[in-house]
MARLUM-429934 format. One record per residue (C-alpha): residue in three letters; x, y, z. Coordinates in steps of 0.02 Angstrom, whole numbers, padded with zeros to 5 digits, always signed. Layout:
// MARLUM-429934
AlaXYZ ...
This chain:
// MARLUM-429934
Met+01416-02615-02709 Ala+01226-02561-02673 Asp+01228-02619-02511 Lys+01394-02526-02471 Met+01339-02349-02544 Thr+01169-02383-02438 Ile+01265-02391-02284 Cys+01393-02257-02318 Thr+01254-02148-02353 Arg+01155-02194-02184 Leu+01308-02162-02092 Arg+01354-01965-02167 Leu+01156-01924-02128 Ser+01183-01979-01963 Ile+01342-01887-01928 Pro+01235-01727-01901 Ala+01088-01799-01821 Val+01226-01874-01663 Phe+01286-01691-01661 Leu+01125-01639-01625 Leu+01065-01748-01508 Ala+01232-01728-01413 Val+01219-01519-01429 Tyr+01004-01550-01372 Cys+01058-01651-01234 Ala+01203-01535-01160 Asn+01077-01409-01163 Thr+00971-01501-01071 Ala+01068-01561-00932 His+01120-01396-00914 Ala+00945-01333-00922 Ile+00882-01464-00771 Asp+01085-01429-00682 Pro+01011-01401-00509 Gly+01165-01291-00489 Met+01200-01254-00296 Pro+01036-01271-00216 Asn+01094-01236-00029 Pro+01156-01066+00043 Pro+01332-01061+00058 Ser+01329-01056+00236 Ser+01229-01066+00382 Pro+01171-00938+00393 Thr+01213-00829+00240 Glu+01196-00644+00285 Val+01086-00562+00131 Lys+01102-00385+00119 Leu+00937-00324+00077 Gly+00880-00144+00009 Val+00704-00084-00063 Phe+00711+00048-00185 Leu+00540+00128-00185 Ala+00520+00198-00356 Asp+00343+00241-00353 Ile+00193+00242-00272 Ile+00065+00207-00402 Asp-00115+00190-00301 Met-00185+00191-00141 Asp-00366+00097-00122 Glu-00441+00153+00034 Val-00588+00023+00022 Glu-00479-00120-00009 Glu-00348-00073+00106 Ala-00228-00088-00019 Phe-00081+00007-00122 Gln+00017-00023-00281 Ala+00185+00008-00281 Glu+00353+00007-00390 Leu+00492-00069-00290 Ile+00678-00110-00352 Leu+00753-00259-00222 Ile+00931-00271-00222 Ala+01026-00408-00128 Gln+01188-00452-00109 Trp+01290-00611-00025 Asn+01447-00687-00039 Asp+01460-00874-00121 Pro+01654-00927-00119 Arg+01575-01074-00236 Leu+01553-00943-00360 Ala+01726-00870-00339 Phe+01831-00867-00511 Asp+02003-00808-00586 Pro+01967-00639-00681 Ser+02123-00679-00798 Val+02052-00839-00842 Glu+01874-00768-00877 Gly+01951-00610-00966 Ala+01835-00501-00851 Asp+01809-00444-00686 Tyr+01634-00493-00670 Lys+01489-00607-00738 Leu+01335-00522-00772 Phe+01158-00623-00804 Gln+01023-00511-00829 Gly+00855-00548-00917 Glu+00751-00700-00882 Phe+00829-00818-00990 Gln+01000-00776-00923 Phe+00928-00796-00745 Asn+00830-00937-00764 Glu+00927-01057-00875 Leu+01112-00989-00852 Phe+01141-00942-00683 Thr+01174-01113-00565 Gly+01221-01029-00420 Trp+01099-01011-00281 Trp+00992-00849-00228 Pro+00865-00798-00099 Gln+00694-00814-00163 Leu+00633-00652-00070 Leu+00438-00646-00068 Ile+00327-00514-00003 Val+00225-00605+00137 Asn+00069-00466+00115 Glu+00062-00461-00088 Ile-00091-00487-00173 Gly-00087-00576-00316 Asn+00096-00617-00417 Gly+00148-00459-00458 Asp+00265-00400-00611 Ile+00459-00442-00615 Asn+00494-00324-00765 Ala+00681-00334-00765 Val+00802-00446-00656 Arg+00998-00445-00656 Ile+01135-00535-00578 Thr+01328-00481-00566 Val+01460-00606-00481 Arg+01627-00534-00426 Pro+01788-00625-00421 Asp+01780-00654-00228 Gly+01622-00734-00223 Thr+01496-00570-00205 Val+01349-00588-00287 Arg+01227-00452-00337 Tyr+01050-00470-00385 Lys+00934-00360-00418 Asp+00747-00358-00481 Gln+00602-00244-00529 Arg+00439-00262-00483 Asn+00249-00187-00491 Val+00154-00259-00333 Thr-00005-00224-00239 Leu+00014-00245-00069 Glu-00122-00272+00065 Thr-00108-00180+00241 Pro-00212-00106+00357 Met-00258+00081+00376 Ala-00303+00171+00522 Leu-00433+00292+00464 Gln-00506+00385+00618 Ser-00447+00538+00592 Phe-00496+00541+00404 Pro-00465+00665+00314 Phe-00326+00718+00419 Asp-00238+00551+00420 Val-00084+00483+00439 Gln-00044+00310+00352 Thr+00099+00203+00406 Leu+00105+00060+00243 Gln+00202-00094+00280 Ala+00288-00228+00161 Ser+00378-00400+00236 Leu+00497-00484+00151 Ile+00572-00648+00174 Ser+00682-00767+00112 Phe+00543-00894+00045 Gly+00594-01080+00114 Asp+00747-01038+00211 Tyr+00757-01025+00397 Ser+00820-00908+00497 Asp+00978-01017+00533 Gln+00982-01037+00332 Val+00988-00846+00275 Lys+00993-00692+00379 Leu+00923-00529+00303 Val+01006-00378+00358 Val+00955-00208+00298 Asp+01063-00118+00169 Gln+01069+00062+00219 Asn+01135+00144+00075 Val+01007+00080-00031 Leu+00881+00150+00115 Gly+00952+00314+00090 Ala+00963+00330-00097 Thr+00769+00311-00084 Glu+00749+00446+00030 Glu+00853+00571-00079 Tyr+00766+00506-00227 Ala+00593+00551-00139 Glu+00653+00731-00106 Val+00693+00777-00291 Asn+00567+00668-00376 Gln+00388+00714-00343 Lys+00342+00551-00448 Val+00345+00445-00280 Asn+00210+00560-00203 Ile+00041+00512-00259 Ala-00108+00618-00272 Gln-00200+00679-00121 Trp-00040+00607+00004 Asp+00139+00679+00043 Leu+00280+00544+00062 Leu+00348+00576+00245 Asn+00459+00434+00275 Leu+00514+00236+00217 Asp+00613+00125+00337 Leu+00669-00039+00346 Thr+00699-00157+00481 Ala+00763-00314+00521 Gly+00661-00466+00627 Thr+00613-00627+00636 Ala+00431-00692+00587 Asp+00341-00854+00641 Phe+00249-00939+00491 Arg+00182-01118+00453 Tyr+00235-01154+00283 Tyr+00280-01333+00339 Gly+00152-01361+00461 Thr+00259-01321+00599 Lys+00303-01178+00663 Ala+00462-01105+00603 Glu+00569-00937+00627 Phe+00604-00849+00471 Ser+00710-00698+00450 Glu+00601-00532+00372 Ile+00645-00375+00318 Thr+00490-00231+00357 Met+00476-00108+00228 Thr+00375+00038+00323 Ile+00316+00176+00209 Thr+00244+00330+00302 Leu+00109+00453+00210 Glu+00004+00587+00254 Arg-00156+00630+00155 Lys-00174+00803+00081 Ser-00340+00860+00161 Ser-00376+01020+00046 Asn-00469+00934-00092 Met-00571+00829+00040 Leu-00603+00988+00155 Trp-00661+01121+00007 Lys-00757+00984-00076 Val-00844+00905+00065 Met-00822+00952+00250 Phe-00828+01157+00195 Pro-01003+01129+00099 Leu-01081+01042+00224 Val-01041+01158+00360 Leu-01110+01283+00250 Leu-01278+01201+00212 Val-01292+01160+00412 Ser-01287+01354+00426 Leu-01411+01391+00303 Met-01533+01280+00389 Trp-01522+01396+00541 Ala-01618+01514+00433 Val-01788+01437+00510 Phe-01752+01551+00677 Trp-01773+01705+00581 Met-01938+01624+00500 Asp-02104+01659+00584 Ile-02143+01546+00724 Glu-02319+01507+00652 Asn-02236+01456+00468 Leu-02225+01281+00545 Ala-02242+01193+00360 Asp-02101+01321+00295 Arg-01994+01275+00425 Leu-01993+01114+00405 Asn-01971+01114+00215 Val-01791+01179+00228 Ala-01745+01090+00377 Phe-01799+00920+00293 Ile-01722+00967+00136 Gly-01554+00993+00244 Ile-01580+00831+00330 Leu-01581+00744+00153 Thr-01440+00830+00083 Ile-01345+00744+00232 Val-01417+00567+00199 Ala-01332+00602+00030 Tyr-01164+00639+00074 Gln-01163+00494+00195 Phe-01179+00380+00040 Leu-01048+00460-00033 Ile-00907+00456+00108 Asp-00964+00259+00127 Gly-00930+00229-00053 Ser-00746+00295-00038 Met-00713+00192+00129 Pro-00690+00015+00181 Arg-00820-00070+00295 Ile-00735-00030+00448 Ser-00806-00061+00624 Tyr-00781+00121+00695 Phe-00797+00310+00685 Thr-00696+00416+00581 Phe-00682+00604+00600 Thr-00797+00628+00459 Asp-00919+00511+00518 Ala-00952+00602+00663 Val-00957+00772+00563 Leu-01092+00689+00467 Leu-01170+00617+00603 Tyr-01152+00789+00740 Ser-01226+00878+00584 Phe-01374+00759+00557 Ile-01422+00766+00737 Val-01418+00963+00737 Met-01524+00983+00593 Cys-01644+00880+00695 Leu-01643+00972+00843 Cys-01689+01133+00718 Ile-01865+01040+00685 Tyr-01876+00980+00873 Glu-01851+01167+00893 Ser-01967+01233+00765 Leu-02106+01092+00834 Leu-02075+01169+00998 Val-02098+01359+00960 Asn-02258+01338+00856 Ser-02334+01224+01000 Leu-02296+01355+01110 Trp-02365+01504+01008 Lys-02513+01407+00967 Arg-02557+01367+01158 Gly-02542+01580+01187 His-02360+01581+01270 Arg-02302+01677+01127 Asn-02167+01782+01223 Ala-02085+01608+01287 Ala-02078+01555+01107 Lys-02011+01702+01071 Arg-01887+01699+01197 Ile-01831+01505+01137 Asp-01823+01568+00960 Thr-01705+01716+01009 Ala-01588+01601+01118 Ala-01583+01464+00962 His-01487+01602+00860 Trp-01329+01602+00946 Ala-01353+01435+01042 Phe-01347+01316+00900 Pro-01208+01399+00773 Val-01086+01426+00964 Val-01137+01220+01006 Tyr-01105+01158+00820 Thr-00929+01256+00814 Val-00884+01190+00992 Gly-00947+01015+00931 Leu-00842+01012+00773 Val-00688+01086+00880 Phe-00702+00945+00982 Asn-00718+00796+00869 Phe-00564+00879+00786 Phe-00443+00855+00915 Tyr-00535+00698+00991 Phe-00494+00607+00818 Gln-00327+00665+00807 His-00257+00580+00973 Ala-00389+00423+00953 
C-alpha cells in the first residue's frame, strides 16, 4: 500500500515538471528558430530612408561627427503574408529589442554604416508587417562617423560629411538598396523648421541620399554590395573665429607698425615692441593647432598667421636697416625708408590678406 502511494505521489509531482519542461523546450526552440534566413527574392529591393534628427557634435581634430539618425527600410516578403480576418488585426507589430530579437522570425537587412566608429547605440527598434507581406523597419540610433574634412578655407569652409550604408553580408544580387525620397523630403522640412539639427558654429545646407555600389572584401574576395551614401553639407559660421581670433590678430599686426613713428635711433624700443608681437603670433599658432587635425596642407588661417609673422619680422629688419643707415650718417635715406614704410606695410599686408582669402576660397 505504501509503495502504491509513493508511485502516485511521484506521478502527481512529475506532471507539473513535465509541463514546465515542455514549455521551456517550446520557448527555446522558438528562440533559436532561424526563421527565414534568406532574402525573399533575388535581388530583394529595399527602400531605405535616413532621417537626420540631430547633429550632436563636430570634431575637426578627429575628423568625425556624431549624429542621431532614424533608419527606415521597407521591403516585401510574401512569406510573411497573412489573412487579417484570421489574425484579427490589420498588421503585425514587433517593437523593442525583445520582440524584434525573440519573436520576429522573418528576414530583414542588417543595415551597417561602414564608416561608423565603435558600436553606436540603437535606442529603439520597430517592425510592422502588412497582410500582403510588406515589412517596414525603423530604428533610432546615435552614431559617431569618421569622414575626411576639407579645411583649406577654414574658417570659411563648407564641409561635406558622408555616411555609407550597406546590407551587411548581402551582395548586390541578393539585396538592392534604393532611396526612399519621402523620408529624405521629411528630413529637409524638419531641418527648415527645427533649429535643433544645426549645431553651434554650423548651418545645415543640404542632405542627400544616393544609391550606388561599393566593393568590400568581407569574405576574402572582392564582392559588390549595394550602397546608400548619405551626404550632409554644413557651412561653418565664421563670425566667432573672425571676432575672437582673426580681428585681434590683424589689430595686433597694425599696432606693430607704431615702430615706424618711433625715433630711428631708439633701436631697443623698436625691437622690444616687434618681438612682443612675434611672441603673440607664436601663441596664436599654438591656439589654432590645438583645434585642427594634423593635416599636411595649409589652411587660410595658417596662411594668415604665417603672413603676419613674416610682416612682423620685416618690421625688425626695417628697424635694423634704418638704424644702421642713421649711424653711418645716411640720415636722409633712413628717414625716406621709414616714411615709405608708414604706408607700404599696411598696403602690402592688406593686399596679402585679400589674396589669401580668394586663393583659399577656390583651393
